[in-house]
C-alpha positions as CSV (number, residue, x, y, z in Angstrom):
1,M,11.5,-17.0,-2.5
2,G,10.2,-14.6,0.1
3,D,8.5,-11.2,-0.4
4,P,10.8,-8.4,-1.3
5,T,11.3,-5.6,1.2
6,W,10.9,-1.8,0.5
7,P,14.4,-0.7,-0.6
8,A,16.4,1.0,2.1
9,N,17.7,3.6,-0.5
10,I,14.2,4.8,-1.3
11,P,12.2,7.0,1.2
12,S,9.4,5.1,2.7
13,E,7.7,7.5,5.1
14,P,4.5,9.2,3.7
15,E,3.8,12.8,4.3
16,Q,1.6,13.2,7.3
17,S,-0.8,15.6,5.6
18,G,-1.7,13.1,2.8
19,Y,-1.7,9.9,4.8
20,D,-5.1,8.0,4.8
21,E,-5.9,4.6,6.1
22,K,-9.2,2.8,5.6
23,L,-9.9,-0.4,7.4
24,S,-11.4,-3.2,5.4
25,I,-14.7,-4.7,6.5
26,N,-13.7,-8.3,7.3
27,A,-17.1,-9.8,7.2
28,A,-19.3,-12.1,5.3
29,T,-23.1,-11.8,5.2
30,F,-25.9,-14.2,4.4
31,E,-29.5,-13.1,3.9
32,P,-31.8,-16.1,4.5
33,D,-35.3,-16.2,2.9
34,V,-36.7,-15.8,6.4
35,G,-35.3,-13.8,9.3
36,P,-32.6,-11.2,9.7
37,P,-29.3,-11.2,7.8
38,T,-26.4,-13.0,9.5
39,M,-22.9,-11.6,9.6
40,W,-19.7,-13.2,10.7
41,R,-16.0,-12.5,10.6
42,R,-14.4,-13.8,7.4
43,S,-10.9,-14.2,8.7
44,T,-8.5,-13.2,11.4
45,L,-6.4,-11.1,8.9
46,D,-6.9,-7.4,9.3
47,G,-6.3,-5.7,5.9
48,A,-6.4,-2.0,5.3
49,A,-6.2,0.4,2.3
50,I,-3.4,2.9,2.7
51,K,-3.1,6.1,0.6
52,G,-0.3,8.6,0.9
53,T,2.5,10.6,-0.8
54,I,6.2,10.3,-0.4
55,I,8.7,13.1,-1.5
56,M,11.5,11.7,-3.6
57,S,14.5,13.1,-5.5
58,T,14.7,12.3,-9.2
59,A,17.2,9.6,-8.5
60,E,15.0,8.0,-5.8
61,R,12.0,8.2,-8.1
62,D,14.0,6.3,-10.8
63,L,15.0,3.6,-8.3
64,F,11.4,3.3,-7.2
65,K,10.2,2.9,-10.8
66,A,12.8,0.2,-11.5
67,W,11.9,-1.7,-8.3
68,F,8.2,-1.4,-9.1
69,R,8.6,-2.6,-12.7
70,A,11.3,-5.3,-12.2
71,T,11.2,-6.6,-8.6
72,L,7.4,-6.2,-8.0
73,R,6.6,-7.2,-11.6
74,D,4.6,-4.0,-12.3
75,G,3.2,-3.9,-8.8
76,T,1.7,-7.4,-8.9
77,R,3.9,-9.0,-6.2
78,P,3.4,-8.4,-2.4
79,F,6.2,-6.7,-0.6
80,K,7.2,-5.9,3.0
81,W,6.9,-2.4,4.2
82,T,7.2,-0.9,7.7
83,N,4.3,1.6,8.3
84,P,5.8,4.5,10.3
85,A,2.5,5.1,11.9
86,Y,2.9,1.7,13.8
87,G,6.5,0.8,13.4
88,V,5.5,-2.8,12.3
89,E,6.5,-4.5,9.1
90,A,3.7,-6.2,7.2
91,R,2.9,-7.5,3.8
92,H,1.4,-5.1,1.3
93,V,0.5,-5.0,-2.4
94,F,-0.1,-2.0,-4.7
95,D,-3.8,-1.3,-5.4
96,P,-4.2,-2.7,-8.9
97,G,-6.7,0.0,-9.9
98,N,-4.5,2.9,-8.6
99,P,-0.9,2.7,-9.9
100,P,1.8,5.1,-8.5
101,V,1.4,8.8,-9.6
102,F,4.4,11.1,-10.1
103,Q,4.0,14.9,-9.6
104,A,6.9,17.3,-10.2
105,I,7.2,19.7,-7.3
106,G,10.6,21.2,-7.8
107,A,13.7,21.2,-9.9
108,A,14.6,17.6,-8.8
109,L,11.8,16.7,-6.4
110,W,8.8,14.5,-6.9
111,R,5.6,13.9,-4.9
112,V,4.9,10.2,-5.4
113,G,1.3,9.2,-4.8
114,L,0.8,5.6,-3.6
115,Q,-2.2,3.4,-2.8
116,I,-1.3,0.1,-1.2
117,I,-3.3,-2.6,0.6
118,R,-2.0,-4.2,3.8
119,L,-2.6,-7.9,3.4
120,A,-1.8,-9.0,7.0
């Protein structure tokens, strides 16, 4: 079974003002007893931590919660998401230490805070 894709009926584009991307340091280091430390590239994969907020209606928020709980097994499964900053689909997973946050901003509007990790 392949990775699920971000549902088409749930907004996927983060607000520009809250979008943040942090590249991972893809290196391994070794400090020998004598001489300078050695560093090398760990892998050809280029992960990144992505943080942002998406505006959703109450209905969309409820669909997102159901997808997160059931399909992604409480955020533990990787999923495919197209990052609008690049227009490229890649595998992501929710940051296990930072679950989605829901903030009411209107009568039926929510700001959903997400922290995800691009796997490849």
